[in-house]
C-alpha positions in Angstrom: 4.2 -25.5 16.9 2.1 -23.2 14.7 3.3 -19.9 13.5 0.9 -17.0 13.7 0.7 -14.6 10.8 -0.8 -11.1 10.6 -2.4 -10.1 7.4 -2.6 -6.3 6.5 -5.0 -5.3 3.8 -3.9 -2.0 2.2 -5.8 -0.4 -0.6 -4.0 1.7 -3.3 -3.5 5.4 -2.8 -5.2 8.2 -4.7 -5.5 7.9 -8.4 -5.4 10.8 -10.8 -9.0 10.8 -12.1 -10.2 14.3 -12.5 -13.3 13.2 -14.6 -14.3 10.7 -11.9 -14.4 7.8 -14.4 -15.3 4.4 -13.0 -12.1 3.0 -14.5 -11.9 -0.4 -12.9 -8.6 -1.8 -14.4 -8.2 0.5 -17.3 -4.4 0.9 -18.0 -4.3 4.7 -18.4 -5.1 5.5 -14.7 -2.1 5.7 -12.4 -1.4 6.9 -8.9 -1.4 10.6 -8.5 1.5 12.3 -6.7 -0.5 12.1 -3.5 -1.1 8.4 -4.2 2.6 7.8 -4.5 3.2 9.7 -1.2 0.5 7.5 0.4 2.3 4.4 -0.9 5.7 5.6 0.5 4.0 6.3 3.8 2.7 2.7 4.0 6.2 1.4 3.1 7.7 3.6 5.9 5.1 2.3 8.4 6.1 -1.4 7.6 9.8 -0.5 7.8 9.3 1.2 11.2 7.2 -1.6 12.5 9.8 -4.2 11.4 12.5 -2.2 13.2 10.4 -2.1 16.4 9.3 -5.7 16.4 12.1 -7.5 14.6 9.4 -9.0 12.3 9.6 -7.8 8.6 6.8 -8.6 6.1 7.3 -12.0 4.4 5.3 -10.9 1.3 4.1 -7.5 0.1 
């Protein structure tokens, strides 16, 4: 029997970039406070969904 998997694509949250630099993967750019809040929101969503369905993510 095959097991079905659901794949969720989640992009990062807001990055502190006041000069609107096209930074790509430059190391000095980090999530802003709002970006951290967005990430916590996604984590809470996964946690709530796991509680509702009994299916926790296998990989994040």
